[in-house]
C-alpha positions in Angstrom: 77.5 41.7 -92.9 76.1 43.1 -95.8 79.5 42.2 -98.3 79.0 38.8 -96.4 75.3 38.2 -97.3 76.0 39.5 -100.8 76.2 36.3 -103.7 77.7 37.4 -106.7 75.5 36.0 -109.2 75.7 35.5 -113.3 72.9 35.1 -116.0 72.8 31.4 -117.5 71.4 32.2 -121.3 67.9 30.2 -121.7 67.6 27.9 -124.1 65.5 29.5 -126.6 66.4 32.7 -128.8 63.4 35.2 -127.9 64.8 34.0 -123.9 68.0 35.2 -125.0 66.6 37.9 -126.3 65.3 39.4 -123.1 68.5 37.7 -121.1 70.7 40.3 -122.7 69.7 43.2 -120.8 69.7 40.7 -117.9 73.5 41.5 -117.1 72.7 45.6 -117.8 69.7 45.5 -115.2 71.6 43.1 -112.5 75.0 45.4 -112.8 72.4 48.8 -112.2 70.4 47.4 -109.3 73.0 47.0 -106.9 74.7 50.8 -107.6 71.5 52.3 -106.7 72.0 50.7 -103.5 73.6 53.2 -100.2 78.0 51.9 -100.0 78.4 51.3 -95.9 80.2 54.6 -94.6 82.1 55.4 -92.0 79.1 57.8 -90.5 76.9 54.3 -89.4 79.9 52.6 -89.8 83.6 53.5 -88.8 84.8 50.5 -89.8 84.8 51.5 -92.7 86.6 54.2 -93.1 89.7 55.0 -92.9 92.7 58.0 -92.6 94.6 58.3 -96.2 98.0 57.5 -95.7 99.5 58.7 -98.7 98.3 60.6 -101.9 97.6 58.2 -105.2 101.1 56.9 -107.2 101.4 56.7 -111.1 102.8 53.2 -109.9 101.1 50.0 -109.7 100.3 48.8 -106.5 100.6 45.1 -105.4 98.2 44.4 -102.8 98.0 40.9 -101.0 95.7 40.4 -97.9 98.9 40.2 -95.5 99.3 44.1 -97.0 95.9 45.0 -96.6 95.1 43.3 -93.4 98.3 45.4 -92.0 97.4 48.9 -93.7 93.8 48.4 -92.0 95.5 47.7 -88.8 97.7 51.0 -88.9 95.2 53.1 -90.5 90.8 52.2 -90.3 88.8 54.7 -88.4 87.3 52.7 -86.1 91.3 51.4 -84.8 92.2 54.9 -84.8 88.7 55.6 -82.6 89.4 52.7 -79.9 93.3 53.6 -79.7 92.3 57.3 -78.6 89.8 56.2 -76.6 92.4 53.8 -74.7 94.8 56.9 -74.3 92.1 58.6 -73.0 91.7 56.1 -70.0 95.0 55.5 -69.7 95.3 59.5 -68.9 92.5 59.3 -66.3 94.1 56.1 -64.9 96.8 58.9 -64.3 94.6 61.7 -63.1 93.6 59.1 -59.9 97.3 58.3 -59.5 97.6 62.0 -58.6 95.2 61.2 -55.4 98.3 58.9 -54.0 101.1 61.6 -54.7 102.0 64.3 -53.1 100.6 67.9 -53.8 104.0 70.3 -54.2 103.3 74.1 -55.2 106.4 76.8 -54.4 104.4 80.3 -54.6 106.2 83.4 -54.5 104.8 87.3 -54.4 106.8 90.7 -55.0 104.6 94.3 -54.3 104.2 97.7 -52.9 101.5 98.2 -50.0 100.4 100.6 -49.3 98.6 101.7 -45.7 96.7 104.4 -44.0 96.8 104.6 -40.7 94.2 107.0 -39.9 91.5 104.8 -42.4 92.9 101.7 -40.0 91.7 103.7 -36.9 95.0 105.5 -35.9 94.0 108.9 -36.0 95.4 112.4 -34.8 93.9 111.4 -30.7 94.3 107.7 -31.4 98.1 108.3 -31.6 97.8 111.1 -28.4 96.5 108.1 -25.9 99.0 105.6 -27.4 102.2 108.4 -26.6 101.5 109.0 -23.4 102.3 105.0 -22.8 104.5 105.2 -25.7 107.5 108.0 -27.0 106.5 108.5 -31.1 108.4 110.6 -33.1 107.0 114.3 -33.2 106.3 114.4 -37.1 104.8 111.1 -37.8 103.1 110.3 -41.5 99.7 108.3 -41.6 100.4 107.2 -45.1 103.0 104.4 -44.5 104.4 102.2 -48.1 106.4 99.3 -48.0 108.2 96.6 -49.9 106.9 93.4 -49.4 108.4 89.9 -50.6 107.2 86.7 -49.8 108.1 83.0 -50.6 106.1 80.2 -49.6 106.2 76.5 -49.9 103.1 74.3 -49.8 103.1 70.4 -49.2 99.9 68.6 -49.4 98.4 64.6 -49.7 95.5 61.9 -48.5 97.3 59.3 -46.2 94.2 57.3 -46.5 90.8 57.6 -48.3 89.0 54.9 -49.1 87.1 55.8 -52.4 90.2 57.1 -53.7 91.7 53.7 -53.1 88.4 52.1 -55.1 88.6 54.5 -57.8 92.1 54.3 -58.5 91.0 49.9 -58.8 87.9 51.1 -61.0 90.3 53.4 -63.0 92.8 50.1 -63.3 90.0 48.3 -64.6 88.9 50.9 -67.2 92.2 50.9 -68.4 92.1 47.3 -68.9 88.6 47.7 -70.8 90.0 50.1 -72.8 92.5 48.1 -73.9 90.4 44.7 -74.9 87.6 47.3 -77.0 90.6 47.9 -79.3 92.3 44.7 -79.3 88.5 43.6 -80.3 88.9 46.3 -82.6 91.6 45.2 -84.2 89.9 41.9 -84.8 87.1 43.6 -86.4 89.0 45.6 -88.7 90.9 42.3 -89.7 88.0 40.7 -90.2 86.8 43.9 -92.4 89.7 43.9 -94.2 89.7 40.6 -95.0 85.8 39.9 -96.2 86.4 43.1 -98.3 89.6 41.5 -100.3 88.2 38.4 -100.7 85.1 39.8 -102.4 87.4 41.4 -104.5 88.8 38.9 -105.4 85.7 36.7 -105.9 84.9 39.8 -108.0 88.2 39.5 -109.9 87.0 35.7 -111.1 84.0 36.7 -112.1 85.7 39.1 -114.9 88.2 36.5 -115.7 85.2 33.9 -115.9 83.3 35.9 -117.9 86.4 36.9 -120.6 86.8 33.3 -121.0 83.2 33.2 -121.7 83.3 36.0 -123.8 86.2 34.5 -125.6 84.5 31.4 -125.9 81.0 32.6 -127.4 83.1 34.4 -130.0 84.2 31.4 -131.3 80.7 30.1 -131.3 79.3 33.2 -133.2 82.8 32.6 -135.7 82.3 29.4 -135.9 78.1 29.8 -136.4 78.8 32.7 -139.5 81.1 29.6 -141.0 78.7 26.8 -141.2 75.8 29.7 -142.1 78.3 30.8 -145.6 79.2 27.5 -146.3 75.6 26.4 -145.9 75.5 23.4 -143.3 73.8 26.1 -140.2 70.9 28.4 -141.0 70.6 31.9 -140.0 69.3 31.6 -136.5 72.3 29.3 -134.8 74.6 32.7 -136.2 71.4 34.9 -134.1 71.8 33.1 -131.5 75.1 32.8 -130.9 75.2 37.0 -131.4 72.3 37.4 -129.3 74.4 35.1 -126.3 77.8 37.3 -127.2 75.8 40.3 -126.4 74.8 39.3 -123.1 78.1 37.3 -122.0 79.8 41.0 -123.3 77.0 42.8 -120.7 77.8 40.6 -118.3 81.6 41.1 -118.3 81.1 44.5 -118.3 78.9 44.4 -114.9 81.4 42.3 -113.3 83.8 44.5 -114.3 81.8 47.4 -112.7 81.8 45.5 -109.8 84.7 44.3 -109.5 85.9 48.0 -109.4 83.1 48.9 -106.8 84.8 46.0 -104.8 88.6 47.7 -104.7 87.2 51.6 -104.1 85.8 49.8 -100.7 88.7 47.9 -100.1 90.4 51.0 -100.8 88.4 52.9 -97.9 88.7 50.3 -95.0 92.8 50.4 -95.0 93.7 54.4 -95.7 94.5 54.0 -99.8 93.7 56.8 -101.7 90.7 56.1 -104.1 92.4 56.9 -107.7 95.6 54.7 -106.6 96.0 51.3 -109.4 95.7 48.1 -106.8 96.2 44.7 -108.6 95.5 42.3 -106.0 98.4 39.5 -106.0 96.4 36.5 -104.3 93.9 34.3 -105.4 91.1 33.1 -103.6 92.3 30.6 -100.7 91.1 27.0 -100.1 91.8 24.4 -97.7 89.9 22.2 -95.3 90.0 23.3 -91.8 92.6 21.6 -89.2 89.9 19.7 -87.4 88.9 21.1 -84.0 85.8 20.0 -81.5 83.8 21.9 -80.0 84.7 22.0 -76.5 88.3 23.2 -77.5 86.8 26.2 -79.8 84.9 27.3 -76.7 87.5 26.7 -74.2 90.1 28.6 -76.9 87.3 31.2 -77.6 86.9 32.4 -73.2 90.3 31.8 -73.1 90.8 34.1 -76.1 87.2 36.4 -76.6 88.4 40.5 -76.1 84.5 41.0 -76.2 84.2 38.8 -73.1 87.4 39.8 -71.2 86.3 43.3 -71.8 83.5 42.5 -69.7 84.3 41.0 -66.9 87.5 43.9 -66.7 83.7 46.0 -66.3 82.5 43.8 -63.8 85.7 44.4 -61.5 85.7 48.4 -62.5 81.9 48.5 -61.5 83.0 46.5 -58.4 85.3 48.9 -57.9 83.2 51.8 -58.1 80.4 50.4 -56.4 83.0 49.3 -53.7 84.0 53.7 -53.9 80.6 54.8 -53.2 79.9 52.6 -49.8 83.4 53.6 -48.3 81.9 57.5 -48.3 81.2 56.3 -44.9 84.7 55.7 -43.8 87.6 58.1 -42.4 89.9 59.9 -44.6 93.3 61.5 -43.1 95.2 63.8 -45.3 98.3 66.0 -44.1 99.0 69.6 -45.4 101.2 72.5 -44.5 103.2 75.1 -45.8 107.1 77.4 -45.3 107.6 80.7 -45.6 109.6 84.0 -45.2 108.5 87.4 -45.7 110.3 89.9 -45.6 109.1 93.6 -44.8 110.8 96.6 -46.6 114.4 95.0 -47.3 114.2 93.8 -43.2 114.0 90.1 -42.5 112.0 88.4 -40.9 111.6 85.5 -39.2 110.1 82.0 -41.4 106.7 81.1 -40.9 105.1 77.5 -41.0 102.1 75.3 -40.3 101.6 71.6 -40.3 98.3 70.4 -40.6 96.2 66.9 -40.2 92.8 66.5 -41.4 90.4 64.1 -40.6 87.1 64.4 -42.0 84.8 61.5 -40.9 81.1 61.7 -41.8 78.2 62.3 -39.3 75.5 61.8 -41.3 74.8 62.3 -45.0 72.7 59.1 -44.9 70.1 59.6 -48.3 73.0 60.6 -50.8 75.4 57.7 -49.7 72.4 55.1 -50.3 71.7 56.2 -53.0 75.1 56.3 -54.9 75.8 52.7 -53.7 72.4 51.6 -54.6 72.9 53.0 -58.2 76.7 51.5 -58.4 74.9 47.7 -57.4 72.5 48.2 -60.2 75.2 49.0 -62.6 77.1 46.2 -61.1 73.9 43.4 -61.2 73.5 44.5 -64.8 77.3 44.2 -66.1 77.1 40.9 -64.1 73.9 39.9 -66.1 75.8 40.5 -69.2 78.6 38.8 -68.8 76.3 35.6 -68.8 74.4 36.1 -71.6 77.7 37.0 -73.3 78.7 33.2 -72.0 75.9 31.7 -74.1 75.7 33.7 -76.5 80.0 33.2 -77.2 78.6 28.8 -77.3 76.5 29.7 -79.6 78.4 31.6 -82.4 81.2 29.0 -81.8 78.0 25.9 -82.5 77.2 28.0 -85.6 80.5 29.4 -87.3 81.3 25.4 -86.7 78.3 23.8 -88.7 78.4 27.0 -91.0 82.4 26.0 -92.4 81.8 22.3 -92.4 78.0 23.1 -94.4 80.5 26.0 -96.9 83.3 22.9 -96.9 80.6 20.7 -98.4 78.8 23.6 -100.9 82.6 23.7 -102.4 82.6 20.3 -102.8 79.5 20.4 -104.5 80.6 23.4 -106.7 84.2 21.8 -107.6 81.6 18.3 -108.9 79.3 20.9 -110.8 82.2 22.8 -112.4 83.8 19.5 -113.9 80.1 17.2 -114.8 79.4 21.1 -116.7 82.7 21.0 -118.4 82.2 17.4 -119.4 78.9 17.8 -121.1 80.1 21.4 -122.9 82.5 19.2 -124.7 80.3 16.4 -125.6 78.0 18.9 -126.7 81.3 20.7 -128.6 82.0 16.8 -130.8 77.8 16.5 -131.1 78.1 19.5 -132.9 81.2 19.9 -134.9 80.1 16.4 -135.5 76.8 17.9 -137.1 74.5 15.5 -134.6 73.4 19.2 -133.0 72.5 22.8 -134.2 74.6 25.1 -131.8 71.1 25.6 -128.8 72.1 22.5 -126.9 75.8 23.8 -127.1 74.7 27.6 -126.4 72.5 26.3 -122.8 75.5 23.8 -122.2 78.0 26.8 -122.3 75.7 28.6 -119.7 75.3 25.4 -117.6 79.3 25.7 -117.6 79.2 29.9 -116.3 76.8 29.2 -114.0 78.4 26.7 -112.2 81.9 28.4 -112.3 79.9 31.1 -110.5 78.5 29.3 -107.7 82.3 27.8 -107.3 83.3 31.4 -106.8 80.5 31.8 -104.5 80.7 29.1 -103.1 85.0 29.4 -102.7 84.3 32.9 -100.9 81.4 32.2 -98.0 83.7 29.3 -97.0 86.5 31.6 -96.2 84.1 34.1 -95.2 82.7 30.8 -92.4 86.0 30.2 -91.7 86.6 33.8 -91.0 83.4 33.9 -88.6 85.0 30.6 -86.9 88.3 32.3 -86.2 86.6 35.8 -84.8 84.2 33.9 -82.5 87.0 31.9 -80.9 88.7 35.5 -80.4 91.6 34.3 -82.9 91.2 36.1 -85.9 94.5 38.4 -85.6 96.7 36.0 -85.0 95.8 32.7 -87.0 93.7 34.3 -89.7 96.6 33.1 -92.1 95.8 29.4 -90.7 92.5 28.9 -90.7 92.3 30.0 -94.8 94.7 27.6 -95.2 97.2 30.1 -97.0 
């Protein structure tokens, strides 16, 4: 993931005046370069988009991580597409169900019929021949007109069909596939939104650190200026402090810009209007993860991973489709019939009905039957191969995620120690400058070292939390247990 690979960096001020002058332009350049890279879009990945729930308001929205994830599960575009896919499969399953249910239709007709008896072969000569046998009226019209009313009720039902039975099983498996795909999409939303929120928190911490460093640089400039006015410090010290302050101001502006862009991306993923003012209410969480063995995590992943369950049900679906094609050689039995009543020119007539049982037995359709069965067999074997591959892939992902969590936790501990050491070094150097032992060049260097250590700590916490989220995703429990993994 691009955001997960992105590192938050701060420029550390070097020791010489020339280097400081050059470094004053670097934060601005660093702020411009990321802006040229394309932001992730919903066209490439629907999970970067959302359905906007409501327009922006003037009120400040305080947003916690839980709130952001809840909004993502409600509005995220990728999840909406997965939910619509599940609904479509449910509709197809209902269509398959109809093959087992009777079909009953009611039909009624009312019309006027006019016949030309001459056109039907009943001309004068034919009538004369009939009059020898049957006495006809002396006046007989060759054009007749009848008012006909007709009503029928029809019934049909499939009693036995191998393809229909197998198709119903395939439809049920396909519906379960869609369900687990939706659940997998929910896990993806939780990971995406949590990553965006944690990245924004890290960016906000960078802004706070930059502001604190800027305040320290302002004090350093003030002290250097006063010392120069008092004649106890060179003009170079004041100039060096001023360059450092301007570089830090640029770093603060760059950090603020990065934070605002991270908020926009977060709002895009959870359905908040980009113009809505948002304040993140949570801080970067940190806690040691409860000890879990590799075997426990793998067993949990095989039980809980939605993509694994998706492939398992796809295998069931392909097996049912293969059985449907093979069962086309079996006979099928259906029943149908109707009952109707007709009335001609107001004169009632006896009802009519039909009851028909149909037995269909394929005699020779071998080429198509074999082709369908072989194609379904190939698809079934392909899904089984994917399932075997995913079994090994889950083991690899769990192992890798567990190693990343362990390594990231150690990096956090080292980063914390580095911050403590840099803070002590800065305190000692401040005492030396105050005592007139050193000029402010070592002090500027110590401040830069502390700023770098604080930035590394922010980055380490961010990477550690990402590693724990990745482990929860690898185990298939990110939606239900992300709070426990993050230590909230």
